[in-house]
C-alpha positions as CSV (number, residue, x, y, z in Angstrom):
1,X,-27.3,23.1,-21.7
2,X,-23.5,22.4,-20.9
3,X,-23.4,18.7,-22.6
4,X,-25.7,19.3,-25.4
5,X,-25.6,23.2,-26.2
6,X,-22.4,23.8,-25.1
7,X,-22.9,26.1,-22.6
8,X,-20.7,26.8,-19.5
9,X,-20.8,24.7,-16.7
10,X,-22.7,26.9,-14.2
11,X,-25.9,27.3,-12.7
12,X,-26.7,30.6,-15.0
13,X,-26.8,28.4,-17.7
14,X,-30.3,26.5,-16.2
15,X,-32.1,29.5,-16.7
16,X,-31.5,30.1,-20.5
17,X,-34.4,28.6,-21.9
18,X,-36.7,31.2,-20.0
19,X,-34.4,34.4,-20.5
20,X,-32.5,33.1,-24.0
21,X,-29.7,35.8,-24.8
22,X,-30.5,38.3,-21.9
23,X,-29.3,35.4,-20.0
24,X,-25.7,36.0,-21.2
25,X,-25.5,38.9,-19.8
26,X,-22.5,39.1,-17.4
27,X,-24.2,40.8,-14.9
28,X,-27.3,38.6,-14.9
29,X,-25.0,35.1,-14.9
30,X,-22.6,36.8,-12.3
31,X,-25.8,37.4,-9.8
32,X,-27.2,34.1,-10.3
33,X,-24.3,31.9,-9.5
34,X,-23.3,34.2,-6.3
35,X,-26.5,33.5,-5.0
36,X,-26.3,29.7,-5.8
37,X,-22.2,29.8,-4.1
38,X,-23.9,32.1,-1.6
39,X,-26.7,29.0,-0.6
40,X,-24.6,26.1,-0.7
41,X,-22.3,27.5,1.4
42,X,-24.5,28.5,3.8
43,X,-26.4,25.3,3.6
44,X,-23.1,23.1,3.5
45,X,-21.6,25.2,7.1
46,X,-24.9,24.2,8.4
47,X,-24.3,21.0,8.0
48,X,-20.1,20.8,9.0
49,X,-22.0,22.8,11.8
50,X,-24.0,19.9,12.7
51,X,-21.7,17.2,12.4
52,X,-19.3,19.2,15.1
53,X,-22.6,19.3,17.8
54,X,-23.0,16.2,17.3
55,X,-19.8,14.6,16.9
56,X,-18.6,16.9,20.1
57,X,-21.8,15.3,22.2
58,X,-20.5,12.0,21.1
59,X,-17.1,12.4,22.4
60,X,-18.3,14.1,25.8
61,X,-21.4,11.0,26.7
62,X,-18.7,8.2,25.6
63,X,-15.2,9.6,26.5
64,X,-16.1,12.7,29.1
65,X,-14.5,15.2,26.8
66,X,-16.8,18.4,27.3
67,X,-18.6,19.5,23.9
68,X,-17.6,23.2,23.8
69,X,-15.7,25.8,21.3
70,X,-13.0,24.1,22.2
71,X,-13.7,20.6,21.1
72,X,-15.4,22.4,18.4
73,X,-12.5,24.4,17.3
74,X,-9.9,20.9,16.8
75,X,-12.8,19.0,14.7
76,X,-13.5,21.7,12.7
77,X,-9.9,21.9,12.1
78,X,-9.8,17.5,11.3
79,X,-12.8,17.7,9.6
80,X,-11.2,20.6,7.1
81,X,-7.7,19.1,6.5
82,X,-9.3,15.8,5.8
83,X,-12.3,17.0,3.1
84,X,-9.5,19.4,1.6
85,X,-6.9,17.3,1.2
86,X,-9.4,14.5,-0.5
87,X,-10.5,18.0,-2.6
88,X,-7.5,18.2,-3.9
89,X,-6.4,14.8,-4.6
90,X,-9.6,14.9,-7.5
91,X,-12.8,13.3,-8.1
92,X,-11.6,9.9,-9.2
93,X,-9.2,9.5,-5.8
94,X,-9.9,11.5,-2.6
95,X,-13.9,11.6,-2.7
96,X,-14.3,8.8,-4.5
97,X,-12.3,6.7,-1.4
98,X,-14.2,8.3,1.2
99,X,-17.6,8.1,-0.2
100,X,-17.2,4.0,-0.3
101,X,-15.5,3.4,2.6
102,X,-18.4,5.4,4.4
103,X,-21.6,3.6,2.6
104,X,-20.0,0.3,3.7
105,X,-19.6,1.8,7.4
106,X,-23.6,2.5,6.9
107,X,-24.4,-1.1,5.4
108,X,-22.6,-2.6,8.5
109,X,-24.5,-0.2,11.1
110,X,-27.9,-1.5,9.2
111,X,-27.0,-5.4,9.2
112,X,-26.4,-4.8,13.4
113,X,-29.6,-3.4,13.4
114,X,-31.1,-6.3,11.9
115,X,-29.5,-9.1,13.4
116,X,-29.8,-7.7,17.2
117,X,-33.4,-5.3,16.7
118,X,-37.1,-6.1,17.3
119,X,-37.1,-7.4,13.5
120,X,-41.1,-8.4,13.7
121,X,-41.9,-5.1,15.2
122,X,-39.4,-3.2,12.7
123,X,-41.2,-4.5,9.6
124,X,-44.7,-4.1,11.2
125,X,-44.1,0.0,12.2
126,X,-42.1,0.5,8.9
127,X,-45.4,-1.2,6.6
128,X,-48.0,0.7,9.0
129,X,-46.5,3.9,9.0
130,X,-46.1,4.0,4.9
131,X,-49.7,3.8,4.5
132,X,-50.4,6.4,7.4
133,X,-48.1,8.4,5.3
134,X,-49.4,7.8,2.0
135,X,-53.4,8.1,3.6
136,X,-52.7,11.5,5.1
137,X,-50.1,12.9,2.4
138,X,-52.0,15.9,1.2
139,X,-52.9,17.2,4.5
140,X,-50.1,17.4,6.1
141,X,-48.7,19.2,3.0
142,X,-51.4,21.9,3.1
143,X,-52.3,21.9,6.6
144,X,-51.0,24.9,8.5
145,X,-51.3,23.6,12.0
146,X,-55.1,24.0,11.5
147,X,-56.1,20.3,11.5
148,X,-53.1,18.3,13.5
149,X,-50.3,19.0,10.7
150,X,-48.1,20.9,13.1
151,X,-45.5,17.7,13.1
152,X,-44.5,19.3,9.4
153,X,-44.1,22.6,9.8
154,X,-41.7,22.5,12.8
155,X,-38.2,23.9,13.3
156,X,-36.0,20.8,12.4
157,X,-38.3,20.2,9.0
158,X,-38.1,23.5,8.1
159,X,-34.4,22.7,8.4
160,X,-34.3,19.8,6.5
161,X,-36.1,21.6,3.6
162,X,-33.9,24.2,3.7
163,X,-30.9,22.4,3.6
164,X,-32.5,21.0,0.4
165,X,-33.3,23.6,-1.1
166,X,-29.8,25.2,-0.4
167,X,-28.0,22.2,-1.7
168,X,-29.9,21.6,-5.2
169,X,-28.3,23.4,-7.7
170,X,-24.8,22.7,-7.3
171,X,-25.7,19.0,-6.7
172,X,-26.8,19.1,-9.9
173,X,-24.0,20.1,-11.0
174,X,-22.5,17.6,-9.3
175,X,-24.2,14.6,-10.1
176,X,-24.0,15.9,-13.4
177,X,-20.3,15.4,-13.3
178,X,-19.9,12.4,-12.1
179,X,-22.1,10.6,-14.1
180,X,-21.8,11.9,-17.7
181,X,-21.8,8.8,-19.7
182,X,-24.8,7.3,-18.3
183,X,-27.9,6.5,-19.1
184,X,-31.0,8.3,-17.7
185,X,-32.0,5.2,-16.1
186,X,-29.0,4.2,-14.5
187,X,-29.1,7.5,-13.1
188,X,-32.2,7.4,-11.6
189,X,-31.7,3.7,-10.5
190,X,-28.5,5.1,-8.4
191,X,-29.1,8.1,-7.6
192,X,-32.9,8.2,-6.8
193,X,-34.4,5.0,-6.5
194,X,-31.7,3.4,-4.3
195,X,-31.2,6.0,-2.0
196,X,-34.4,6.3,-1.3
197,X,-35.1,2.8,-1.1
198,X,-32.1,2.9,2.0
199,X,-33.3,5.7,3.4
200,X,-36.8,4.0,3.8
201,X,-34.7,0.9,5.4
202,X,-32.5,2.8,7.3
203,X,-35.5,5.3,9.0
204,X,-37.3,2.1,9.8
205,X,-34.9,0.3,11.4
206,X,-33.1,2.8,13.7
207,X,-36.4,4.3,14.4
208,X,-38.1,1.2,14.9
209,X,-35.9,0.3,17.0
210,X,-36.0,3.3,19.6
211,X,-39.4,3.3,19.6
212,X,-39.4,-0.1,20.8
213,X,-37.3,0.3,23.7
214,X,-38.7,3.6,24.5
215,X,-42.1,1.4,25.0
216,X,-40.7,-1.7,26.4
217,X,-38.8,0.5,28.9
218,X,-35.4,-1.3,27.5
219,X,-34.2,2.3,27.0
220,X,-35.7,5.8,28.1
221,X,-34.0,7.7,24.8
222,X,-37.2,10.6,26.0
223,X,-35.2,11.8,29.3
224,X,-31.8,11.5,27.8
225,X,-32.9,13.5,25.1
226,X,-34.8,16.0,27.8
227,X,-31.6,15.7,30.2
228,X,-29.1,16.1,27.7
229,X,-30.0,17.7,24.6
230,X,-31.6,16.8,21.2
231,X,-27.8,15.7,19.5
232,X,-27.4,13.4,22.8
233,X,-30.4,10.7,21.5
234,X,-28.1,9.2,18.9
235,X,-25.3,8.5,21.6
236,X,-27.9,7.0,24.3
237,X,-29.3,4.6,21.6
238,X,-25.4,3.2,20.6
239,X,-24.5,2.8,24.3
240,X,-27.3,0.6,24.8
241,X,-26.5,-1.8,21.7
242,X,-24.2,-5.3,21.7
243,X,-20.6,-3.7,21.5
244,X,-21.2,-0.1,22.1
245,X,-17.2,-0.1,22.9
246,X,-16.9,-0.3,19.2
247,X,-19.8,1.1,17.9
248,X,-19.6,4.7,19.2
249,X,-16.1,5.0,18.0
250,X,-17.0,3.7,14.3
251,X,-20.2,5.9,14.8
252,X,-17.9,9.4,15.2
253,X,-15.5,8.0,12.6
254,X,-18.4,7.7,10.3
255,X,-20.2,11.2,11.4
256,X,-16.3,12.9,10.6
257,X,-16.3,10.4,7.4
258,X,-19.8,11.5,6.0
259,X,-19.4,15.6,6.3
260,X,-16.2,15.4,5.0
261,X,-17.6,13.6,2.0
262,X,-19.8,16.0,1.5
263,X,-17.7,19.2,1.6
264,X,-15.5,17.7,-0.6
265,X,-18.3,17.4,-3.5
266,X,-19.9,20.8,-2.5
267,X,-16.4,22.9,-2.4
268,X,-14.8,21.1,-5.1
269,X,-18.3,22.4,-7.5
270,X,-18.2,25.6,-5.8
271,X,-14.6,26.0,-6.9
272,X,-15.5,25.0,-10.5
273,X,-18.4,27.6,-10.9
274,X,-15.7,30.5,-9.5
275,X,-13.4,29.2,-12.6
276,X,-13.9,30.8,-15.8
277,X,-13.9,28.1,-19.3
278,X,-13.8,25.3,-17.1
279,X,-15.6,22.0,-17.9
280,X,-17.8,19.2,-16.4
281,X,-14.6,16.8,-16.8
282,X,-12.0,19.2,-15.5
283,X,-10.6,19.7,-12.0
284,X,-10.2,23.3,-10.8
285,X,-7.6,25.0,-9.1
286,X,-6.3,23.7,-5.9
287,X,-6.7,27.3,-4.8
288,X,-9.9,27.6,-5.2
289,X,-10.6,24.2,-3.7
290,X,-8.4,25.3,-0.5
291,X,-10.2,28.8,-0.1
292,X,-14.0,27.9,-0.4
293,X,-13.2,24.7,2.4
294,X,-11.5,27.1,4.5
295,X,-14.7,30.1,4.3
296,X,-17.3,27.1,4.7
297,X,-15.2,25.8,7.6
298,X,-14.8,29.1,9.5
299,X,-18.3,30.4,8.8
300,X,-19.7,26.9,10.8
301,X,-17.3,27.4,13.6
302,X,-18.3,30.4,14.0
303,X,-22.1,30.0,14.2
304,X,-21.7,26.8,16.0
305,X,-19.3,28.2,18.7
306,X,-20.9,31.6,19.4
307,X,-24.5,31.7,17.7
308,X,-25.7,28.4,18.2
309,X,-26.9,28.5,21.8
310,X,-25.6,25.9,24.6
311,X,-25.2,22.9,21.8
312,X,-24.3,25.0,18.8
313,X,-28.5,24.6,17.3
314,X,-29.4,27.8,17.1
315,X,-27.0,28.9,14.8
316,X,-27.4,25.7,12.3
317,X,-30.9,26.1,11.8
318,X,-30.6,29.9,11.1
319,X,-27.3,29.1,8.4
320,X,-29.8,26.7,6.5
321,X,-32.7,29.0,6.3
322,X,-30.7,31.7,4.9
323,X,-28.8,29.0,2.5
324,X,-32.4,28.4,1.4
325,X,-34.3,31.1,1.3
326,X,-31.4,32.7,-0.8
327,X,-31.6,29.8,-3.7
328,X,-35.5,29.2,-3.1
329,X,-36.5,32.0,-6.0
330,X,-33.5,30.6,-8.4
331,X,-34.9,26.9,-7.8
332,X,-38.7,28.3,-9.0
333,X,-36.7,29.7,-12.2
334,X,-34.8,26.5,-13.1
335,X,-37.9,24.4,-12.5
336,X,-39.6,26.4,-14.9
337,X,-36.9,26.2,-17.3
338,X,-36.9,22.9,-17.2
339,X,-40.3,22.5,-17.8
340,X,-40.4,24.9,-20.8
341,X,-37.7,22.9,-22.2
342,X,-38.7,19.2,-21.7
343,X,-42.7,19.3,-21.8
344,X,-44.2,22.9,-23.8
345,X,-41.2,23.6,-25.9
346,X,-38.5,21.1,-26.6
347,X,-36.8,23.5,-29.0
348,X,-34.8,26.5,-27.4
349,X,-34.9,30.1,-28.5
350,X,-32.9,31.0,-31.8
351,X,-30.6,33.0,-30.4
352,X,-29.5,29.8,-27.8
353,X,-28.9,27.8,-31.2
354,X,-25.0,27.0,-31.7
355,X,-23.1,25.9,-34.0
356,X,-22.8,21.9,-33.4
357,X,-19.2,20.9,-33.7
358,X,-19.0,16.7,-34.7
359,X,-18.1,15.9,-30.9
360,X,-21.0,18.0,-30.0
361,X,-23.3,16.4,-32.1
362,X,-22.4,13.1,-31.2
363,X,-23.2,14.3,-27.6
364,X,-26.2,15.4,-28.2
365,X,-27.3,12.0,-30.4
366,X,-25.8,10.1,-27.2
367,X,-28.3,11.6,-25.1
């Protein structure tokens, strides 16, 4: 809609195929954009809150620093300073450096597990698990605790679903900004296929190693989690690896960079939506980035410190659920608009047609 139809760069433009000229009404477009901003703000605050709880537990486990509101406040200030500074530096500098550094550290962790983990068991478990998942896919998808599918409708899974839905609209805008000029094949391979494959490997090697250690008595992770809470499992796992004295601080650093990267990209995108007349290849004003960066950080800290229970977890889940529910109905409209555009009626309503400039025509033909 933005690149080929000269619509404004915002979520409200995505429903134009459904509502035609009515989608341009200021009230309608404002409501849709506000819903998207609210959803991603809550979802991003939830992710940042999860990072505070996880990093805090790591500091307590490795260095004896108490995981409490004071520690979370210091972490909030550090992470906020990193991602706000990165956002102010622009799309092609700050976030590019952070995301590249983050990726290389993740690759290093995966290589370490390949070298020290039970490789044969991991590969066997991964293949078997994929087959088991495929065999039960439809049962688990539609089962509501009747035939044993309760594992897919528990709190943490609902938290994940809520986060994905809350992130979806604005993540689409962000990916459009960084992917313009690429082919659809390149876009799908880089943003869908390769991350999915890496995710399968990541869960296979980390999860397979943890399960093997639990089964053969190398490490009682169940006891660690039961005694110290869910967020302590990661640190119990890392401390059982060779060179744990290096890997634990590296994991803490990686978590800080990971959440800073996510906050950087989304706060910049929120600032873009809140800027009138901006285009996808333009940077939003620095004041907007700072404003939304501070707002997200404050919400995350308050929910973790004062509404999150013993480990800051409960508040994180509530934020995710609120963000996902806010955008759920809008998400349905966006999917319907995409279906109308690409499947049922490839031409848009007449009132949405625009006079195409030479540059716009060239963009349309290229896509």
